[in-house]
N, CA and C atoms as an extended XYZ file, in Angstrom:
327
Properties=species:S:1:pos:R:3:atomname:S:1:resname:S:1:resid:I:1 pbc="F F F"
N       -12.729        8.101       -5.693 N   UNK     1
C       -12.840        8.301       -4.507 CA  UNK     1
C       -11.932        9.145       -3.727 C   UNK     1
N       -12.182        9.785       -2.520 N   UNK     2
C       -11.346       10.666       -2.095 CA  UNK     2
C       -11.148       10.206       -0.611 C   UNK     2
N        -9.543       10.120       -0.304 N   UNK     3
C        -9.076        9.693        0.987 CA  UNK     3
C        -8.811       10.874        1.878 C   UNK     3
N        -9.004       10.702        2.838 N   UNK     4
C        -8.856       12.292        3.876 CA  UNK     4
C        -8.200       11.884        5.123 C   UNK     4
N        -7.527       12.681        5.510 N   UNK     5
C        -6.518       12.438        6.725 CA  UNK     5
C        -6.579       13.749        7.319 C   UNK     5
N        -6.510       13.517        8.888 N   UNK     6
C        -6.338       15.122        9.762 CA  UNK     6
C        -5.234       15.114       10.664 C   UNK     6
N        -4.514       16.035       10.726 N   UNK     7
C        -3.337       16.430       11.570 CA  UNK     7
C        -4.091       17.290       12.598 C   UNK     7
N        -3.766       16.848       13.727 N   UNK     8
C        -4.001       17.370       15.054 CA  UNK     8
C        -2.649       17.878       15.796 C   UNK     8
N        -1.991       18.956       15.113 N   UNK     9
C        -0.838       19.232       15.604 CA  UNK     9
C        -0.833       20.036       16.940 C   UNK     9
N        -0.926       19.578       18.057 N   UNK    10
C        -1.383       20.328       19.343 CA  UNK    10
C         0.080       21.427       19.993 C   UNK    10
N         0.856       20.726       19.448 N   UNK    11
C         2.080       21.398       19.594 CA  UNK    11
C         2.124       22.858       19.225 C   UNK    11
N         1.220       23.294       18.067 N   UNK    12
C         1.417       24.584       17.464 CA  UNK    12
C         0.153       24.954       17.454 C   UNK    12
N        -1.092       24.268       17.800 N   UNK    13
C        -2.504       24.224       18.301 CA  UNK    13
C        -2.999       24.336       16.673 C   UNK    13
N        -2.625       23.877       15.564 N   UNK    14
C        -3.314       24.011       14.528 CA  UNK    14
C        -3.916       22.556       14.188 C   UNK    14
N        -5.021       22.732       13.276 N   UNK    15
C        -5.850       21.274       13.102 CA  UNK    15
C        -5.564       21.480       11.547 C   UNK    15
N        -5.238       20.452       10.569 N   UNK    16
C        -5.410       20.390        9.304 CA  UNK    16
C        -6.221       19.093        8.605 C   UNK    16
N        -7.447       19.297        7.696 N   UNK    17
C        -7.882       18.173        6.911 CA  UNK    17
C        -7.086       18.148        5.512 C   UNK    17
N        -6.899       17.205        4.913 N   UNK    18
C        -6.119       16.978        3.778 CA  UNK    18
C        -6.949       16.078        3.151 C   UNK    18
N        -7.292       16.261        1.573 N   UNK    19
C        -8.128       15.138        0.990 CA  UNK    19
C        -7.478       15.301       -0.196 C   UNK    19
N        -7.243       14.010       -0.809 N   UNK    20
C        -6.408       13.409       -1.680 CA  UNK    20
C        -7.354       12.469       -2.999 C   UNK    20
N        -7.594       13.201       -3.974 N   UNK    21
C        -8.307       12.528       -4.860 CA  UNK    21
C        -7.574       12.074       -6.415 C   UNK    21
N        -7.858       10.745       -6.640 N   UNK    22
C        -7.200       10.433       -7.611 CA  UNK    22
C        -7.643       10.947       -9.146 C   UNK    22
N        -7.011       11.105       -9.893 N   UNK    23
C        -7.619       11.781      -11.299 CA  UNK    23
C        -7.960       10.762      -12.422 C   UNK    23
N        -7.247        9.602      -11.864 N   UNK    24
C        -7.565        8.372      -12.614 CA  UNK    24
C        -6.044        7.984      -13.570 C   UNK    24
N        -5.263        8.734      -13.508 N   UNK    25
C        -3.721        8.516      -13.839 CA  UNK    25
C        -2.804        8.588      -13.075 C   UNK    25
N        -3.029        8.341      -11.809 N   UNK    26
C        -2.251        8.522      -10.615 CA  UNK    26
C        -1.856        9.740      -10.167 C   UNK    26
N        -2.160       10.783      -10.924 N   UNK    27
C        -2.193       12.351      -10.242 CA  UNK    27
C        -3.172       12.343       -9.359 C   UNK    27
N        -2.862       13.382       -8.434 N   UNK    28
C        -3.698       13.619       -7.195 CA  UNK    28
C        -4.206       15.146       -7.155 C   UNK    28
N        -5.382       15.118       -7.077 N   UNK    29
C        -6.087       16.596       -6.545 CA  UNK    29
C        -6.123       16.778       -5.101 C   UNK    29
N        -5.752       17.962       -4.761 N   UNK    30
C        -5.460       17.899       -3.324 CA  UNK    30
C        -6.409       19.241       -2.791 C   UNK    30
N        -6.943       19.006       -1.554 N   UNK    31
C        -7.519       19.909       -1.079 CA  UNK    31
C        -7.151       20.137        0.662 C   UNK    31
N        -6.626       21.322        1.014 N   UNK    32
C        -6.210       21.226        2.288 CA  UNK    32
C        -6.975       22.567        3.126 C   UNK    32
N        -7.786       21.877        4.158 N   UNK    33
C        -8.511       22.833        4.951 CA  UNK    33
C        -7.735       23.134        6.521 C   UNK    33
N        -7.275       24.416        6.720 N   UNK    34
C        -6.538       24.318        8.003 CA  UNK    34
C        -6.778       25.786        8.452 C   UNK    34
N        -6.315       26.050        9.741 N   UNK    35
C        -6.367       27.197       10.343 CA  UNK    35
C        -4.899       27.855       10.371 C   UNK    35
N        -3.968       27.147        9.851 N   UNK    36
C        -2.601       27.720        9.909 CA  UNK    36
C        -2.222       28.327        8.696 C   UNK    36
N        -1.631       29.704        8.687 N   UNK    37
C        -1.730       30.432        7.549 CA  UNK    37
C        -0.411       29.987        6.712 C   UNK    37
N         0.307       29.350        7.197 N   UNK    38
C         1.698       28.876        6.495 CA  UNK    38
C         1.203       27.570        5.811 C   UNK    38
N         0.446       26.529        6.150 N   UNK    39
C        -0.151       25.414        5.449 CA  UNK    39
C        -1.116       25.934        4.754 C   UNK    39
N        -2.022       27.213        4.767 N   UNK    40
C        -2.958       27.388        3.885 CA  UNK    40
C        -2.044       27.912        2.476 C   UNK    40
N        -0.813       28.753        2.702 N   UNK    41
C        -0.128       28.914        1.769 CA  UNK    41
C         0.481       27.742        0.796 C   UNK    41
N         0.833       26.606        1.651 N   UNK    42
C         1.397       25.364        1.036 CA  UNK    42
C        -0.016       24.513        0.543 C   UNK    42
N        -1.036       24.842        0.946 N   UNK    43
C        -2.233       23.948        0.234 CA  UNK    43
C        -2.533       24.478       -1.263 C   UNK    43
N        -2.134       25.808       -1.457 N   UNK    44
C        -2.672       26.554       -2.576 CA  UNK    44
C        -1.096       25.886       -3.508 C   UNK    44
N        -0.030       25.723       -3.088 N   UNK    45
C         1.067       25.232       -3.964 CA  UNK    45
C         1.136       23.751       -4.308 C   UNK    45
N         0.313       22.887       -3.526 N   UNK    46
C         0.125       21.528       -3.763 CA  UNK    46
C        -1.068       20.669       -4.247 C   UNK    46
N        -2.060       21.881       -4.855 N   UNK    47
C        -3.054       21.575       -5.333 CA  UNK    47
C        -3.169       20.327       -6.279 C   UNK    47
N        -2.105       20.154       -6.955 N   UNK    48
C        -2.082       19.082       -7.947 CA  UNK    48
C        -0.898       18.331       -7.770 C   UNK    48
N        -0.993       17.143       -7.707 N   UNK    49
C         0.523       16.176       -7.314 CA  UNK    49
C         0.546       15.264       -8.321 C   UNK    49
N         1.953       15.032       -9.251 N   UNK    50
C         2.114       13.804      -10.015 CA  UNK    50
C         2.324       12.689       -9.036 C   UNK    50
N         2.727       11.591       -9.606 N   UNK    51
C         2.884       10.153       -8.727 CA  UNK    51
C         4.289       10.413       -8.152 C   UNK    51
N         5.046       10.897       -8.927 N   UNK    52
C         6.851       10.996       -8.207 CA  UNK    52
C         6.668       12.098       -7.095 C   UNK    52
N         5.631       12.946       -6.889 N   UNK    53
C         5.411       14.049       -6.080 CA  UNK    53
C         5.151       13.331       -4.698 C   UNK    53
N         4.546       12.174       -4.702 N   UNK    54
C         4.367       11.503       -3.432 CA  UNK    54
C         5.022       10.303       -3.364 C   UNK    54
N         5.857       10.020       -3.955 N   UNK    55
C         6.504        8.626       -3.824 CA  UNK    55
C         7.740        8.637       -3.952 C   UNK    55
N         8.498        9.775       -4.374 N   UNK    56
C         9.804       10.109       -4.261 CA  UNK    56
C        10.252       11.336       -3.343 C   UNK    56
N        11.414       11.095       -2.801 N   UNK    57
C        12.312       12.274       -2.027 CA  UNK    57
C        12.616       13.190       -2.484 C   UNK    57
N        13.461       13.092       -3.731 N   UNK    58
C        14.251       14.287       -4.362 CA  UNK    58
C        13.211       14.454       -5.718 C   UNK    58
N        13.223       15.689       -5.804 N   UNK    59
C        12.590       16.173       -6.890 CA  UNK    59
C        10.746       16.282       -6.491 C   UNK    59
N        10.678       16.517       -5.413 N   UNK    60
C         9.008       16.402       -5.123 CA  UNK    60
C         8.751       17.508       -4.807 C   UNK    60
N         7.581       17.882       -5.352 N   UNK    61
C         6.532       19.269       -5.268 CA  UNK    61
C         6.382       19.072       -3.528 C   UNK    61
N         5.911       17.866       -2.796 N   UNK    62
C         5.478       17.987       -1.547 CA  UNK    62
C         6.712       18.481       -0.588 C   UNK    62
N         7.634       18.126       -0.991 N   UNK    63
C         8.977       18.559        0.085 CA  UNK    63
C         9.269       19.970       -0.317 C   UNK    63
N         9.385       20.196       -1.544 N   UNK    64
C        10.175       21.313       -2.121 CA  UNK    64
C         9.116       22.460       -1.782 C   UNK    64
N         7.827       22.541       -1.737 N   UNK    65
C         6.659       23.608       -1.612 CA  UNK    65
C         6.688       23.770        0.004 C   UNK    65
N         7.166       22.567        0.698 N   UNK    66
C         6.884       22.739        2.175 CA  UNK    66
C         7.930       23.859        2.425 C   UNK    66
N         9.289       23.740        2.030 N   UNK    67
C        10.028       24.755        2.298 CA  UNK    67
C         9.910       26.173        1.678 C   UNK    67
N         9.083       26.278        0.717 N   UNK    68
C         8.837       27.702       -0.074 CA  UNK    68
C         7.757       28.114        0.765 C   UNK    68
N         6.782       27.354        1.210 N   UNK    69
C         5.720       27.947        2.028 CA  UNK    69
C         6.241       28.390        3.465 C   UNK    69
N         7.269       28.079        4.188 N   UNK    70
C         7.905       28.267        5.068 CA  UNK    70
C         7.256       27.510        6.607 C   UNK    70
N         7.038       26.196        5.870 N   UNK    71
C         6.695       25.003        6.807 CA  UNK    71
C         8.083       25.030        7.894 C   UNK    71
N         7.708       24.537        9.012 N   UNK    72
C         8.872       24.054        9.781 CA  UNK    72
C         9.153       22.772        9.609 C   UNK    72
N        10.391       22.222        9.866 N   UNK    73
C        10.679       20.990        9.282 CA  UNK    73
C        10.044       19.842       10.431 C   UNK    73
N         9.602       20.261       11.194 N   UNK    74
C         8.832       19.745       12.290 CA  UNK    74
C         7.465       19.380       12.006 C   UNK    74
N         7.057       20.158       11.011 N   UNK    75
C         5.642       20.311       10.601 CA  UNK    75
C         4.949       18.733       10.036 C   UNK    75
N         3.891       18.027       10.661 N   UNK    76
C         3.471       16.985       10.167 CA  UNK    76
C         2.882       16.984        8.844 C   UNK    76
N         2.298       17.767        8.090 N   UNK    77
C         1.362       18.341        7.093 CA  UNK    77
C         1.951       17.448        6.148 C   UNK    77
N         3.213       17.761        5.432 N   UNK    78
C         3.902       17.294        4.121 CA  UNK    78
C         3.629       15.607        4.591 C   UNK    78
N         4.029       14.862        5.587 N   UNK    79
C         3.927       13.541        5.749 CA  UNK    79
C         2.515       13.215        5.575 C   UNK    79
N         1.275       13.600        6.431 N   UNK    80
C        -0.058       13.400        6.307 CA  UNK    80
C        -0.093       13.636        4.545 C   UNK    80
N         0.173       14.464        3.967 N   UNK    81
C        -0.206       14.626        2.684 CA  UNK    81
C         0.223       13.309        1.629 C   UNK    81
N         1.724       12.705        1.901 N   UNK    82
C         2.096       11.539        1.252 CA  UNK    82
C         1.170       10.459        1.658 C   UNK    82
N         0.777       10.355        3.255 N   UNK    83
C         0.079        9.170        3.440 CA  UNK    83
C        -1.276        9.234        2.921 C   UNK    83
N        -1.846       10.351        3.078 N   UNK    84
C        -3.181       10.580        2.006 CA  UNK    84
C        -3.360       10.170        0.609 C   UNK    84
N        -2.119       10.449        0.190 N   UNK    85
C        -1.749       10.115       -1.510 CA  UNK    85
C        -1.627        8.643       -1.463 C   UNK    85
N        -0.887        8.117       -0.698 N   UNK    86
C        -0.733        6.638       -0.779 CA  UNK    86
C        -2.166        5.881       -0.500 C   UNK    86
N        -2.633        6.211        0.502 N   UNK    87
C        -4.027        5.735        0.631 CA  UNK    87
C        -4.756        5.672       -0.678 C   UNK    87
N        -5.002        6.966       -1.254 N   UNK    88
C        -5.839        7.121       -2.430 CA  UNK    88
C        -5.129        6.475       -3.684 C   UNK    88
N        -4.157        6.373       -3.730 N   UNK    89
C        -3.572        5.522       -4.749 CA  UNK    89
C        -3.317        4.022       -4.705 C   UNK    89
N        -3.771        3.352       -3.594 N   UNK    90
C        -3.994        2.018       -3.140 CA  UNK    90
C        -2.375        1.584       -3.042 C   UNK    90
N        -1.371        2.620       -2.694 N   UNK    91
C        -0.044        2.125       -2.295 CA  UNK    91
C         0.073        1.834       -1.028 C   UNK    91
N        -1.061        2.101       -0.029 N   UNK    92
C        -1.335        1.597        1.169 CA  UNK    92
C        -2.686        1.431        1.652 C   UNK    92
N        -3.101        0.307        2.153 N   UNK    93
C        -4.408       -0.052        2.299 CA  UNK    93
C        -4.911        0.712        3.081 C   UNK    93
N        -6.360        1.264        2.505 N   UNK    94
C        -7.386        2.279        3.362 CA  UNK    94
C        -7.860        1.452        4.558 C   UNK    94
N        -8.231        0.445        4.164 N   UNK    95
C        -8.907       -0.309        5.094 CA  UNK    95
C        -7.992       -0.787        6.609 C   UNK    95
N        -6.747       -0.875        6.237 N   UNK    96
C        -5.936       -1.274        7.106 CA  UNK    96
C        -5.345        0.054        8.102 C   UNK    96
N        -5.441        1.414        7.109 N   UNK    97
C        -5.022        2.610        7.850 CA  UNK    97
C        -6.290        3.201        8.831 C   UNK    97
N        -7.199        2.753        8.362 N   UNK    98
C        -8.398        3.157        9.174 CA  UNK    98
C        -8.971        2.387       10.405 C   UNK    98
N        -8.433        0.970       10.227 N   UNK    99
C        -8.703       -0.067       11.203 CA  UNK    99
C        -7.602        0.289       12.392 C   UNK    99
N        -6.060        0.627       11.890 N   UNK   100
C        -5.182        0.823       12.790 CA  UNK   100
C        -5.226        2.240       13.683 C   UNK   100
N        -5.752        3.235       12.818 N   UNK   101
C        -6.210        4.342       13.761 CA  UNK   101
C        -4.800        5.520       13.469 C   UNK   101
N        -4.930        6.259       14.408 N   UNK   102
C        -3.937        7.288       14.072 CA  UNK   102
C        -2.411        6.693       14.375 C   UNK   102
N        -1.558        7.525       13.436 N   UNK   103
C        -0.128        7.531       13.547 CA  UNK   103
C         0.286        8.461       14.593 C   UNK   103
N         1.386        8.279       15.512 N   UNK   104
C         1.318        9.116       16.509 CA  UNK   104
C         3.057        9.503       17.044 C   UNK   104
N         3.415       10.627       17.333 N   UNK   105
C         4.725       10.835       17.855 CA  UNK   105
C         4.449       11.188       19.344 C   UNK   105
N         5.178       10.378       20.403 N   UNK   106
C         5.322       10.623       21.811 CA  UNK   106
C         6.242       11.053       21.962 C   UNK   106
N         6.257       12.279       22.891 N   UNK   107
C         7.506       12.908       23.443 CA  UNK   107
C         7.672       12.240       24.822 C   UNK   107
N         8.717       11.387       25.361 N   UNK   108
C         8.773       10.694       26.346 CA  UNK   108
C         9.585       11.377       27.497 C   UNK   108
N        10.309       12.419       27.224 N   UNK   109
C        11.343       12.949       28.188 CA  UNK   109
C        11.631       14.347       27.452 C   UNK   109
């Protein structure tokens, strides 16, 4: 099965859809569809992820490739990618994630 998440980054006016598919051994096949050139580059760099890439901070392809692709430190795509992988791997409940809806950042002042 495939898990799919959407990032609607209004601040930079880009939209990204991330699909994570478990390859059966915990590794993930990743597909990223976006209108952001930097995220397109990132998507090519993270097309395959090992379990440590989406569950660890250090030595993680998710974070290392974000820097190499030139994503800003505020870009939500790497976090969304980790969430898609967690749902796909069963580390987070897909049913609960869909039921609870979007994860948001609200700027208050």
